[in-house]
C-alpha positions in Angstrom: -3.3 -26.3 -18.8 -2.8 -26.7 -15.1 -5.5 -25.6 -12.8 -4.1 -22.6 -10.9 -7.2 -22.5 -8.6 -5.8 -25.3 -6.4 -2.9 -23.8 -4.7 -1.9 -27.2 -3.3 -1.9 -29.0 -6.6 1.8 -28.4 -7.1 3.8 -27.3 -4.0 6.8 -26.3 -6.1 4.7 -23.8 -8.2 2.9 -22.5 -5.1 6.3 -22.0 -3.4 7.7 -20.1 -6.5 4.6 -17.9 -6.6 5.0 -17.0 -3.0 8.7 -16.1 -3.6 7.7 -13.9 -6.6 5.0 -12.1 -4.5 7.2 -11.6 -1.4 10.1 -10.5 -3.6 7.9 -7.9 -5.2 6.6 -6.7 -1.8 10.2 -6.4 -0.5 11.3 -4.4 -3.6 8.1 -2.3 -3.3 8.9 -1.5 0.3 12.4 -0.4 -0.6 11.4 1.7 -3.6 11.1 5.5 -3.3 10.7 8.3 -5.8 11.1 12.1 -5.5 8.2 13.7 -3.5 7.0 15.8 -6.4 6.5 12.5 -8.4 5.3 10.5 -5.4 5.6 6.8 -5.2 2.0 5.9 -4.8 2.6 2.9 -2.4 4.4 5.2 0.0 1.5 7.5 0.6 -1.1 4.7 0.4 0.9 2.9 3.2 0.6 6.1 5.3 -3.2 6.3 4.5 -3.6 2.6 5.3 -1.9 2.9 8.7 0.8 0.4 7.6 3.4 1.3 10.3 5.7 -1.7 9.4 6.1 -0.6 5.8 6.6 3.1 6.6 9.1 2.3 9.3 11.0 0.2 6.6 10.7 2.9 4.0 11.9 5.6 6.3 15.1 3.8 7.0 16.3 5.6 3.9 16.3 9.2 5.2 15.2 12.2 3.2 18.9 13.2 2.9 19.8 9.8 1.4 16.8 9.6 -0.9 17.9 9.4 -4.6 16.3 11.5 -7.3 15.3 14.5 -5.2 15.0 17.6 -7.3 16.9 20.8 -6.6 14.4 23.3 -5.4 16.9 25.6 -3.7 20.7 26.2 -3.8 20.6 26.3 0.0 20.8 22.7 1.3 18.6 23.3 4.3 16.0 25.1 2.3 16.0 22.5 -0.4 15.3 19.7 2.0 12.7 21.8 3.8 10.8 22.4 0.6 10.7 18.6 -0.1 9.6 18.1 3.5 6.7 20.5 3.0 5.6 18.7 -0.2 5.7 15.3 1.5 3.7 16.6 4.5 1.1 18.2 2.3 0.6 14.9 0.3 0.5 12.8 3.5 -2.2 15.1 4.9 -4.2 14.8 1.6 -3.9 11.0 1.5 -5.0 10.7 5.2 -8.0 12.9 4.6 -8.9 10.6 1.7 -8.5 7.7 4.1 -11.0 9.1 6.6 -8.9 11.4 8.8 -10.7 14.5 10.0 -9.8 17.6 7.9 -9.0 19.8 10.9 -6.8 17.0 12.4 -4.9 16.5 9.1 -4.3 20.2 8.4 -3.4 21.0 12.0 -0.9 18.2 12.0 0.5 19.5 8.7 0.8 23.0 10.1 2.5 21.7 13.2 5.2 19.8 11.3 5.8 22.5 8.7 6.3 25.1 11.5 8.7 22.7 13.3 10.6 22.2 10.0 10.9 26.0 9.6 12.7 26.1 12.9 15.2 23.4 12.0 18.8 24.7 11.6 20.3 21.8 9.6 19.2 19.5 6.8 19.7 16.5 9.1 17.2 18.0 11.6 14.6 18.3 8.8 15.3 14.8 7.6 14.9 13.4 11.1 11.6 15.3 11.5 10.4 13.8 8.2 10.6 10.3 9.7 8.7 11.4 12.8 6.0 13.1 10.7 5.4 10.1 8.4 5.2 7.7 11.3 2.9 10.1 13.2 0.4 10.3 10.3 0.7 6.5 9.8 0.1 5.6 13.5 -2.9 8.0 13.6 -4.4 6.3 10.6 -3.7 2.9 12.1 -5.7 3.9 15.2 -8.4 5.3 13.0 -8.7 2.0 11.1 -8.8 0.1 14.4 -11.6 2.3 15.7 -13.7 1.5 12.6 -12.7 -2.2 12.4 -12.8 -3.1 16.0 -13.1 -6.9 16.1 -9.9 -9.0 16.3 -11.1 -11.6 13.8 -11.5 -9.1 11.0 -8.1 -7.4 11.7 -6.5 -10.9 11.6 -8.3 -11.7 8.3 -7.1 -8.5 6.7 -3.5 -9.2 7.8 -3.8 -12.7 6.4 -5.2 -11.6 3.1 -2.4 -9.1 2.5 0.2 -11.8 3.4 -1.4 -14.4 1.1 -2.4 -12.5 -2.1 -0.2 -15.0 -4.0 -2.8 -17.7 -3.2 -6.4 -18.3 -3.9 -8.0 -17.3 -0.6 -11.4 -18.7 0.4 -13.9 -17.7 3.1 -13.6 -21.2 4.6 -9.8 -20.8 4.8 -10.1 -17.4 6.6 -12.8 -18.8 8.9 -10.6 -21.7 9.9 -7.7 -19.3 10.5 -9.7 -17.1 12.9 -11.7 -20.1 14.3 -15.2 -18.9 13.6 -18.1 -20.0 11.4 -17.7 -19.1 7.7 -21.3 -17.7 7.4 -20.8 -15.6 10.6 -17.4 -14.4 9.4 -18.9 -13.3 6.1 -21.6 -11.2 7.8 -19.2 -9.7 10.3 -16.7 -8.8 7.6 -19.4 -7.1 5.5 -20.7 -5.2 8.5 -17.3 -3.9 9.6 -15.5 -3.4 6.3 -18.5 -2.5 4.2 -17.8 -5.0 1.4 -17.8 -8.7 1.1 -14.6 -10.8 1.7 -14.3 -11.8 -2.0 -14.7 -8.2 -3.1 -12.1 -7.1 -0.6 -9.6 -9.8 -1.8 -10.2 -8.8 -5.4 -9.6 -5.1 -4.6 -6.4 -5.8 -2.7 -5.1 -8.0 -5.6 -5.9 -5.3 -8.2 -4.2 -2.6 -6.0 -1.1 -4.9 -5.8 -1.3 -5.6 -9.5 -1.3 -1.9 -10.3 1.9 -1.4 -8.3 3.5 -4.4 -9.9 2.7 -3.0 -13.4 4.2 0.4 -12.6 7.1 -0.6 -10.4 8.3 -3.9 -11.6 9.2 -5.7 -14.9 6.4 -8.3 -14.5 4.1 -8.7 -17.5 0.3 -9.0 -17.1 0.4 -12.8 -17.6 3.1 -13.2 -14.9 1.1 -11.0 -12.5 -2.0 -13.0 -13.1 -0.1 -16.1 -12.1 1.7 -14.6 -9.1 -1.6 -13.2 -7.7 -3.4 -16.6 -8.3 -5.9 -15.5 -10.9 -7.3 -18.5 -12.7 -6.3 -17.0 -16.1 -4.8 -13.9 -17.7 -8.1 -13.2 -19.4 -10.0 -13.2 -16.1 -7.3 -11.0 -14.5 -7.7 -8.5 -17.4 -11.5 -8.6 -17.0 -11.3 -7.9 -13.3 -8.6 -5.3 -13.7 -10.6 -3.4 -16.3 -13.7 -3.6 -14.0 -11.8 -1.7 -11.3 -9.7 0.7 -13.3 -11.6 1.1 -16.6 -8.4 0.0 -18.5 -6.6 -3.1 -19.5 -3.3 -3.8 -17.6 -1.2 -2.7 -20.6 -3.3 0.4 -21.2 -3.0 1.3 -17.5 0.8 1.0 -17.6 1.0 3.1 -20.7 -1.2 5.8 -19.2 1.2 6.3 -16.4 4.3 6.2 -18.6 2.8 9.1 -20.5 2.4 11.3 -17.4 
């Protein structure tokens, strides 16, 4: 069996894993479901202040969105109802991400009142894009205020872009040009968990989305996300979710 820990042991395999990972991320960014069965990644991206992803997702307007249920025979009212649901969920996810309750609900009230004054479905759809980006940008600013140092912000961006590789503290330290021991202390201080714990959490979060919104099997996901073995991936996945990857997928299918 080849050692998957060494990402440079076979450049061709490493390149293919990167393609698989980036292909999934691209598909994930283009995937939307109806608001009353929300696509988890969409709202998590708002909560995480991921402006780039939300900007990309919102290129498909609310009017163009496939799978929207019919909540009213009136076109404007129908799109308005969906807008209200999306706004309420965005507020809830942002509160979960650390946004002040009053800020989140005041923003929700503001946009719902504006939607109520819209005369056409297109106006509501255009407002939907503004609302999503407003919440996302506020969450991005909130994240920056809690993670203030540039090296940590760079590390987090690097980790997200390289989840298909085995990432080490030394690699990150070299990337941001600071001492590995100091980086570890700084990361723990600002993020609240260790670098290795953060990387595992991000990989499991990505694995959950891959299980639900792609055709990849657990073994393939373990390889793509650079886990040393499928059994180790299953062990870590169960530690974070309480379920095996297959059980996790089945639990969502049944909902």
